[in-house]
Phi, psi and omega in degrees: 000151180287164181290148176276098173259102186263017185299312178297318180299313181294322177294316182295319182280322186074151181256135172221126183283337181252152179300145177209160175268125177288178183298339177270001177085017182260135177294132189217157177209162176065234177258060176081020180283132180247354185210129179240115179051044177085000181248123179299144175291138177229177178300332183265006176298131180297150177302155178233159177278164177295323178300317179293322179297320178294320176303313181297317179299310181294325177296318178297315180301313181295320184280327189240321186275308181305320179298330177295315180297319180292316182303321183262006177050046181285130177263100186247148169283167178300318180294321177296316178301313182297316180296314180293323178298315178299315181296309183294321178302323182283315185271340181098144183293329180295315179295317180296321182300335181254009189275155172297326180303314179297317178303315180293322177298316179298324179283351180085013181271084185294316181294316177300317178297318180299324181288349178281336182309312186298341181283348185252054184241021185247148172238122183052041175083358182245137178305140181238124184301318179299316178291323177300313179296320179297316181295325176297315180296317179297315180296316179300317179294318180304321184269355182285137179289000000 
């Protein structure tokens, strides 16, 4: 498996040591973590350090994202891996597992898969400027040699 370069993901998510509601109204902490050891984040979740937030992020990638790539035997470049990791972390592995993007990746249609990023820019059904910008960065990284 390729190395976990979470720099785009950490920049996109931003770090917060205290619980907050994300734009979708979900309690979140650290780098977009919504669940710690099986317990949903709430307003009363204790603050965490940045080091702990990185641990949680990397744990999620190892437990949920990497297995998707292995299961489908995806042959990814480092940039594709980094872009998809950022994307999947944001939308969730369950949504990605049922996505057209995954179907296209399995079929080897890299350009078609890249064009799917832009479709995931909504919060509660409405286009979100922050997500639109994030998807452009993810797609650009995905297509970068």
